[in-house]
Structures are given as structure tokens and as C-alpha cells.
A tleap script that builds the chain and sets N, CA, C and O, in Angstrom:
source leaprc.protein.ff14SB
mol = sequence {
  NMET ILE ASP ASP ILE PHE GLU PHE ILE PHE
  GLN MET LEU LEU GLU LEU VAL PRO ASN ALA
  VAL TRP LYS VAL LEU LEU ALA VAL ILE GLY
  THR VAL MET ALA ALA VAL GLY THR THR VAL
  ILE THR ASP SER THR ARG THR GLY ALA ALA
  LEU LEU LEU VAL GLY ALA VAL LEU SER VAL
  GLY SER LEU VAL SER LEU TYR ARG SER CARG
}
set mol.1.N position { 84.566 89.993 72.947 }
set mol.1.CA position { 83.834 91.182 72.603 }
set mol.1.C position { 84.343 92.394 73.390 }
set mol.1.O position { 84.628 93.444 72.814 }
set mol.2.N position { 84.452 92.233 74.705 }
set mol.2.CA position { 84.925 93.345 75.526 }
set mol.2.C position { 86.392 93.646 75.229 }
set mol.2.O position { 86.825 94.796 75.305 }
set mol.3.N position { 87.157 92.599 74.889 }
set mol.3.CA position { 88.555 92.807 74.528 }
set mol.3.C position { 88.676 93.660 73.272 }
set mol.3.O position { 89.567 94.504 73.178 }
set mol.4.N position { 87.805 93.450 72.326 }
set mol.4.CA position { 87.832 94.240 71.096 }
set mol.4.C position { 87.507 95.704 71.371 }
set mol.4.O position { 88.082 96.601 70.753 }
set mol.5.N position { 86.603 95.936 72.279 }
set mol.5.CA position { 86.231 97.310 72.623 }
set mol.5.C position { 87.399 98.010 73.303 }
set mol.5.O position { 87.725 99.148 72.964 }
set mol.6.N position { 88.037 97.331 74.272 }
set mol.6.CA position { 89.183 97.922 74.946 }
set mol.6.C position { 90.340 98.142 73.983 }
set mol.6.O position { 91.022 99.164 74.067 }
set mol.7.N position { 90.573 97.219 73.083 }
set mol.7.CA position { 91.635 97.369 72.099 }
set mol.7.C position { 91.364 98.558 71.183 }
set mol.7.O position { 92.282 99.308 70.853 }
set mol.8.N position { 90.110 98.734 70.772 }
set mol.8.CA position { 89.741 99.854 69.913 }
set mol.8.C position { 89.952 101.185 70.639 }
set mol.8.O position { 90.485 102.131 70.061 }
set mol.9.N position { 89.535 101.255 71.899 }
set mol.9.CA position { 89.710 102.482 72.680 }
set mol.9.C position { 91.188 102.775 72.890 }
set mol.9.O position { 91.611 103.927 72.797 }
set mol.10.N position { 91.972 101.744 73.173 }
set mol.10.CA position { 93.407 101.914 73.382 }
set mol.10.C position { 94.092 102.387 72.103 }
set mol.10.O position { 94.953 103.265 72.154 }
set mol.11.N position { 93.725 101.823 70.969 }
set mol.11.CA position { 94.304 102.246 69.692 }
set mol.11.C position { 93.924 103.691 69.364 }
set mol.11.O position { 94.756 104.449 68.865 }
set mol.12.N position { 92.703 104.069 69.635 }
set mol.12.CA position { 92.277 105.450 69.388 }
set mol.12.C position { 93.048 106.424 70.276 }
set mol.12.O position { 93.437 107.504 69.831 }
set mol.13.N position { 93.267 106.038 71.535 }
set mol.13.CA position { 94.025 106.883 72.450 }
set mol.13.C position { 95.455 107.042 71.977 }
set mol.13.O position { 96.002 108.144 72.022 }
set mol.14.N position { 96.073 105.955 71.524 }
set mol.14.CA position { 97.440 106.025 71.030 }
set mol.14.C position { 97.556 106.877 69.773 }
set mol.14.O position { 98.560 107.562 69.583 }
set mol.15.N position { 96.548 106.843 68.919 }
set mol.15.CA position { 96.590 107.631 67.687 }
set mol.15.C position { 96.319 109.110 67.938 }
set mol.15.O position { 96.861 109.960 67.231 }
set mol.16.N position { 95.504 109.430 68.917 }
set mol.16.CA position { 95.149 110.821 69.175 }
set mol.16.C position { 96.254 111.601 69.877 }
set mol.16.O position { 96.421 112.795 69.626 }
set mol.17.N position { 97.002 110.948 70.746 }
set mol.17.CA position { 98.031 111.627 71.517 }
set mol.17.C position { 99.363 111.492 70.774 }
set mol.17.O position { 99.776 110.377 70.456 }
set mol.18.N position { 100.036 112.604 70.494 }
set mol.18.CA position { 101.319 112.536 69.781 }
set mol.18.C position { 102.409 111.844 70.608 }
set mol.18.O position { 102.320 111.761 71.833 }
set mol.19.N position { 103.425 111.356 69.918 }
set mol.19.CA position { 104.519 110.651 70.595 }
set mol.19.C position { 105.285 111.556 71.545 }
set mol.19.O position { 105.769 111.095 72.578 }
set mol.20.N position { 105.402 112.823 71.218 }
set mol.20.CA position { 106.128 113.745 72.090 }
set mol.20.C position { 105.456 113.855 73.457 }
set mol.20.O position { 106.131 113.976 74.479 }
set mol.21.N position { 104.143 113.814 73.468 }
set mol.21.CA position { 103.419 113.894 74.744 }
set mol.21.C position { 103.679 112.647 75.581 }
set mol.21.O position { 103.873 112.742 76.793 }
set mol.22.N position { 103.683 111.481 74.942 }
set mol.22.CA position { 103.987 110.238 75.671 }
set mol.22.C position { 105.396 110.271 76.236 }
set mol.22.O position { 105.621 109.817 77.357 }
set mol.23.N position { 106.355 110.806 75.474 }
set mol.23.CA position { 107.738 110.864 75.941 }
set mol.23.C position { 107.885 111.806 77.127 }
set mol.23.O position { 108.601 111.496 78.079 }
set mol.24.N position { 107.217 112.947 77.081 }
set mol.24.CA position { 107.268 113.878 78.207 }
set mol.24.C position { 106.585 113.267 79.427 }
set mol.24.O position { 107.065 113.421 80.551 }
set mol.25.N position { 105.476 112.580 79.211 }
set mol.25.CA position { 104.784 111.912 80.317 }
set mol.25.C position { 105.674 110.843 80.960 }
set mol.25.O position { 105.710 110.720 82.185 }
set mol.26.N position { 106.382 110.081 80.145 }
set mol.26.CA position { 107.301 109.077 80.694 }
set mol.26.C position { 108.457 109.732 81.437 }
set mol.26.O position { 108.922 109.202 82.446 }
set mol.27.N position { 108.927 110.877 80.953 }
set mol.27.CA position { 109.994 111.589 81.658 }
set mol.27.C position { 109.520 112.061 83.029 }
set mol.27.O position { 110.265 111.978 84.005 }
set mol.28.N position { 108.306 112.547 83.108 }
set mol.28.CA position { 107.755 113.000 84.396 }
set mol.28.C position { 107.562 111.814 85.340 }
set mol.28.O position { 107.893 111.893 86.523 }
set mol.29.N position { 107.028 110.722 84.812 }
set mol.29.CA position { 106.846 109.524 85.642 }
set mol.29.C position { 108.193 108.995 86.126 }
set mol.29.O position { 108.318 108.584 87.280 }
set mol.30.N position { 109.191 109.001 85.262 }
set mol.30.CA position { 110.529 108.563 85.656 }
set mol.30.C position { 111.136 109.447 86.729 }
set mol.30.O position { 111.785 108.951 87.650 }
set mol.31.N position { 110.930 110.750 86.617 }
set mol.31.CA position { 111.446 111.667 87.632 }
set mol.31.C position { 110.762 111.438 88.977 }
set mol.31.O position { 111.410 111.469 90.023 }
set mol.32.N position { 109.455 111.209 88.944 }
set mol.32.CA position { 108.725 110.931 90.193 }
set mol.32.C position { 109.189 109.613 90.802 }
set mol.32.O position { 109.354 109.513 92.018 }
set mol.33.N position { 109.401 108.595 89.955 }
set mol.33.CA position { 109.882 107.306 90.473 }
set mol.33.C position { 111.266 107.448 91.093 }
set mol.33.O position { 111.542 106.844 92.129 }
set mol.34.N position { 112.134 108.235 90.476 }
set mol.34.CA position { 113.469 108.448 91.029 }
set mol.34.C position { 113.392 109.193 92.361 }
set mol.34.O position { 114.140 108.890 93.290 }
set mol.35.N position { 112.497 110.158 92.450 }
set mol.35.CA position { 112.338 110.893 93.704 }
set mol.35.C position { 111.809 109.988 94.817 }
set mol.35.O position { 112.270 110.062 95.956 }
set mol.36.N position { 110.849 109.143 94.486 }
set mol.36.CA position { 110.328 108.194 95.476 }
set mol.36.C position { 111.415 107.200 95.869 }
set mol.36.O position { 111.528 106.821 97.034 }
set mol.37.N position { 112.216 106.779 94.887 }
set mol.37.CA position { 113.302 105.845 95.171 }
set mol.37.C position { 114.337 106.417 96.126 }
set mol.37.O position { 114.870 105.701 96.974 }
set mol.38.N position { 114.622 107.716 95.987 }
set mol.38.CA position { 115.596 108.315 96.897 }
set mol.38.C position { 115.070 108.434 98.314 }
set mol.38.O position { 115.846 108.377 99.268 }
set mol.39.N position { 113.762 108.599 98.466 }
set mol.39.CA position { 113.217 108.666 99.821 }
set mol.39.C position { 113.052 107.281 100.437 }
set mol.39.O position { 113.126 107.136 101.657 }
set mol.40.N position { 112.831 106.271 99.615 }
set mol.40.CA position { 112.612 104.914 100.122 }
set mol.40.C position { 113.938 104.203 100.384 }
set mol.40.O position { 113.972 103.224 101.130 }
set mol.41.N position { 115.019 104.674 99.789 }
set mol.41.CA position { 116.289 103.955 99.881 }
set mol.41.C position { 116.803 103.872 101.325 }
set mol.41.O position { 117.597 102.988 101.645 }
set mol.42.N position { 116.358 104.781 102.192 }
set mol.42.CA position { 116.791 104.710 103.587 }
set mol.42.C position { 116.127 103.552 104.328 }
set mol.42.O position { 116.719 102.976 105.241 }
set mol.43.N position { 114.897 103.208 103.936 }
set mol.43.CA position { 114.184 102.110 104.591 }
set mol.43.C position { 114.537 100.761 103.972 }
set mol.43.O position { 114.860 99.809 104.683 }
set mol.44.N position { 114.473 100.687 102.666 }
set mol.44.CA position { 114.734 99.438 101.964 }
set mol.44.C position { 115.678 99.726 100.804 }
set mol.44.O position { 115.311 100.400 99.841 }
set mol.45.N position { 116.875 99.216 100.905 }
set mol.45.CA position { 117.889 99.518 99.909 }
set mol.45.C position { 117.530 98.944 98.548 }
set mol.45.O position { 117.707 99.620 97.534 }
set mol.46.N position { 117.038 97.731 98.500 }
set mol.46.CA position { 116.714 97.108 97.211 }
set mol.46.C position { 115.555 97.803 96.519 }
set mol.46.O position { 115.622 98.083 95.322 }
set mol.47.N position { 114.506 98.079 97.253 }
set mol.47.CA position { 113.342 98.734 96.658 }
set mol.47.C position { 113.689 100.149 96.206 }
set mol.47.O position { 113.324 100.561 95.105 }
set mol.48.N position { 114.379 100.875 97.038 }
set mol.48.CA position { 114.773 102.233 96.678 }
set mol.48.C position { 115.696 102.271 95.479 }
set mol.48.O position { 115.550 103.120 94.599 }
set mol.49.N position { 116.649 101.347 95.444 }
set mol.49.CA position { 117.571 101.307 94.314 }
set mol.49.C position { 116.865 100.904 93.032 }
set mol.49.O position { 117.175 101.431 91.963 }
set mol.50.N position { 115.924 99.982 93.122 }
set mol.50.CA position { 115.170 99.572 91.937 }
set mol.50.C position { 114.322 100.721 91.409 }
set mol.50.O position { 114.291 100.967 90.203 }
set mol.51.N position { 113.634 101.427 92.302 }
set mol.51.CA position { 112.840 102.575 91.877 }
set mol.51.C position { 113.716 103.666 91.284 }
set mol.51.O position { 113.354 104.289 90.286 }
set mol.52.N position { 114.854 103.894 91.895 }
set mol.52.CA position { 115.781 104.909 91.404 }
set mol.52.C position { 116.312 104.553 90.024 }
set mol.52.O position { 116.388 105.409 89.143 }
set mol.53.N position { 116.677 103.299 89.838 }
set mol.53.CA position { 117.216 102.862 88.554 }
set mol.53.C position { 116.161 102.919 87.454 }
set mol.53.O position { 116.429 103.432 86.368 }
set mol.54.N position { 114.973 102.401 87.721 }
set mol.54.CA position { 113.908 102.418 86.709 }
set mol.54.C position { 113.485 103.851 86.400 }
set mol.54.O position { 113.242 104.189 85.241 }
set mol.55.N position { 113.397 104.677 87.407 }
set mol.55.CA position { 113.044 106.075 87.188 }
set mol.55.C position { 114.072 106.815 86.366 }
set mol.55.O position { 113.720 107.607 85.492 }
set mol.56.N position { 115.352 106.562 86.642 }
set mol.56.CA position { 116.411 107.216 85.869 }
set mol.56.C position { 116.402 106.748 84.421 }
set mol.56.O position { 116.564 107.553 83.505 }
set mol.57.N position { 116.214 105.462 84.213 }
set mol.57.CA position { 116.178 104.934 82.840 }
set mol.57.C position { 114.984 105.491 82.081 }
set mol.57.O position { 115.114 105.863 80.915 }
set mol.58.N position { 113.820 105.555 82.723 }
set mol.58.CA position { 112.637 106.115 82.067 }
set mol.58.C position { 112.828 107.579 81.702 }
set mol.58.O position { 112.547 107.981 80.572 }
set mol.59.N position { 113.297 108.366 82.638 }
set mol.59.CA position { 113.402 109.793 82.368 }
set mol.59.C position { 114.512 110.095 81.370 }
set mol.59.O position { 114.301 110.872 80.439 }
set mol.60.N position { 115.670 109.507 81.539 }
set mol.60.CA position { 116.776 109.774 80.613 }
set mol.60.C position { 116.482 109.197 79.232 }
set mol.60.O position { 116.749 109.845 78.221 }
set mol.61.N position { 115.944 108.006 79.183 }
set mol.61.CA position { 115.641 107.387 77.893 }
set mol.61.C position { 114.606 108.152 77.101 }
set mol.61.O position { 114.758 108.326 75.892 }
set mol.62.N position { 113.561 108.609 77.755 }
set mol.62.CA position { 112.532 109.348 77.028 }
set mol.62.C position { 113.023 110.728 76.617 }
set mol.62.O position { 112.660 111.214 75.546 }
set mol.63.N position { 113.839 111.367 77.443 }
set mol.63.CA position { 114.372 112.671 77.061 }
set mol.63.C position { 115.374 112.565 75.910 }
set mol.63.O position { 115.393 113.423 75.027 }
set mol.64.N position { 116.200 111.528 75.913 }
set mol.64.CA position { 117.132 111.325 74.798 }
set mol.64.C position { 116.359 111.013 73.521 }
set mol.64.O position { 116.710 111.503 72.447 }
set mol.65.N position { 115.338 110.223 73.627 }
set mol.65.CA position { 114.504 109.907 72.458 }
set mol.65.C position { 113.789 111.154 71.944 }
set mol.65.O position { 113.660 111.346 70.735 }
set mol.66.N position { 113.336 111.981 72.844 }
set mol.66.CA position { 112.678 113.234 72.449 }
set mol.66.C position { 113.671 114.168 71.769 }
set mol.66.O position { 113.328 114.831 70.789 }
set mol.67.N position { 114.891 114.226 72.279 }
set mol.67.CA position { 115.930 115.077 71.699 }
set mol.67.C position { 116.333 114.581 70.294 }
set mol.67.O position { 116.518 115.386 69.381 }
set mol.68.N position { 116.464 113.282 70.130 }
set mol.68.CA position { 116.890 112.726 68.841 }
set mol.68.C position { 115.812 112.810 67.769 }
set mol.68.O position { 116.132 112.833 66.581 }
set mol.69.N position { 114.560 112.855 68.155 }
set mol.69.CA position { 113.486 112.889 67.167 }
set mol.69.C position { 113.331 114.290 66.548 }
set mol.69.O position { 112.638 114.439 65.541 }
set mol.70.N position { 113.945 115.282 67.116 }
set mol.70.CA position { 113.834 116.641 66.560 }
set mol.70.C position { 114.869 116.923 65.564 }
set mol.70.O position { 114.908 118.020 65.008 }
savepdb mol mol.pdb
quit
């Protein structure tokens, strides 16, 4: 029962917000992750590199997708 309610709310949220907004939000999150990764890389190379890589993929991927959809 509660799963159905959460699924309904999640579907409504996905339908109300346009895809362009989600792509820009992912680009911002990716940029923040890359920035955090560059500051953490001095303490922990693996963690910093992972954050940097995931952040770069998120930001570049969403921006390329946003560019191609226009």
C-alpha cells in the first residue's frame, strides 16, 4: 500500500518536471561531485578519483544530452 503511494508520487513528480530541468540538475550535481573529488583527491586518491570521474560523466553526459535534444 505504501509502495503504491510512493510510486504514484514519484511518477507525478517525474511527469511534472520537464526533462531539461532534470538534465540541468544532473549537470549541477556532477559539477559539485567533481569539485568535491578534486578537494578529496589529496587525502584519498581512490575516493577523489571516483568522485571526479562520476562527476565528470554526470555533467558532461547530461550537457551533451541537453545539447542533442535541441
